[in-house]
N, C-alpha and C positions, 0 to 999 in steps of 0.2 A: 208477473209476466216472465220472470227469470232474468238471467243476465248472460250475455254472450261475451266471452273473453278470447282474444287471440293469444295463443301460446306458441310462438315460433311458427312452425309449419302446420299447426293444428288449431282447431277452434274448440272451445269448451262452452257448453250451455249449462249453467247452474240454475237449479230451481230451489225455492225457499219455502213454498207453501203447498198445501194439498191441492189448491186450485192450479198451480203450475204443474204439479204431478199429473193432474187430470188431463192436461193438454198433451203430455207425453203418452199417456195411456190411450187417449183418443186417437192419436196419430198412429200408434202401432196396432190398434184395433182396426183402423181403416186401411193401413198399409202394412200388412203382416210381414214379419221376418220369414225367411224361407229355410234357413238352415237349422241346425240343432240349437242355435241361439234363440229360436222361437220357444224352445222348451224352457230356457232360462227366463225369458220374458213371461211365459205363462206362470211359472213358479213365483216370479217377482210380483206379478199382478195378484196372485193368490194372497201373498203377504199383505199387499196394499188393501185388498178387500177385507182381510181379517182385521187389520188395524182400523179401518173405517167402521167396522162393527165392534170395535173396542175389545176384541178377543185377545189382543196382546197384553191386556191388563190382568189376565188370569194365568195361573201357572200352566194349565193345559195348553192354552193358546200360545204362550211363550215357547213351550217345548215344541209345539208344531212348527213355529217359525224357525226355531233352531234346527229342526229336522230338515226343513226346506233349505236353510242356509248350508247345511252339510252336503246338499246335492248340487250346489252351485259352484262353479269355477274351481277353486282350490280347496273347497270344503271348509271345515271349521278352523278358526284360528286356534293357537295353542291355549289362549285364555278361555275360549268357549269349550274346548275339549276338557279342560279342568273343571269348569263350572257345570258342564253337562256330560259326564263321562259315559253314560249309557245310551246316548242318542244314536238312533238308526236313521240314516239318510232317507228322506222322502223319495218316492218313486218319481223318476224324471219322465215327463211325457215323451213319447217317441214321435218324431216329426217325419211323416212319410211323404207328404206332398211337398216336393222341393223344386217343382218346375217353375220357370220364369215365364209367365203368360203374357206379360206386357214388356216389349223390348225397351220401352222408354224408362222402365224401372232402373236401368243401369246408367242413365244419363248423368246422374249426380256423382257417380263414383269416379275417383281418380286413382292412378296407379299408386300402389303402396298404401292406400287408404285403409283405415281400420276404424271400427266403432266400438264403444264400450259404455257401460253404465257404471258409474261410481256413486254410491250413496253414502253420505256422511250424515249421521244423526247426531246432533249436538244438543245435549240436554244440560241445562244449568242446574246444579244441585246446590241448594243453600243449606248451610249447617246452622242448627239452632244454638 
């Protein structure tokens, strides 16, 4: 079910399982983002779908995920740039429809509020 943590004047919702992630995806499928952040979400969802199909376990699948990562936010980290030097960023979807059709949509927003997704994948590696 995830974990909600208060951090000063903000709240963080952490997820730990694919089931938790499905809740987030279901929410944004039912209540879509309106700005270019929707493009980030669509790319993110594409990676989740690829991982559910185990495509990340192939070199081609991994390269496609890195291409998508190169299109998000600040692009690739220095480490990924070294590991994948010839990666061309994936094409970002263009979000055209950005009208707010339901005035109640803004009811939960507060001044100076912001939202973001942060994913941390932690994999334990055992050495033989």
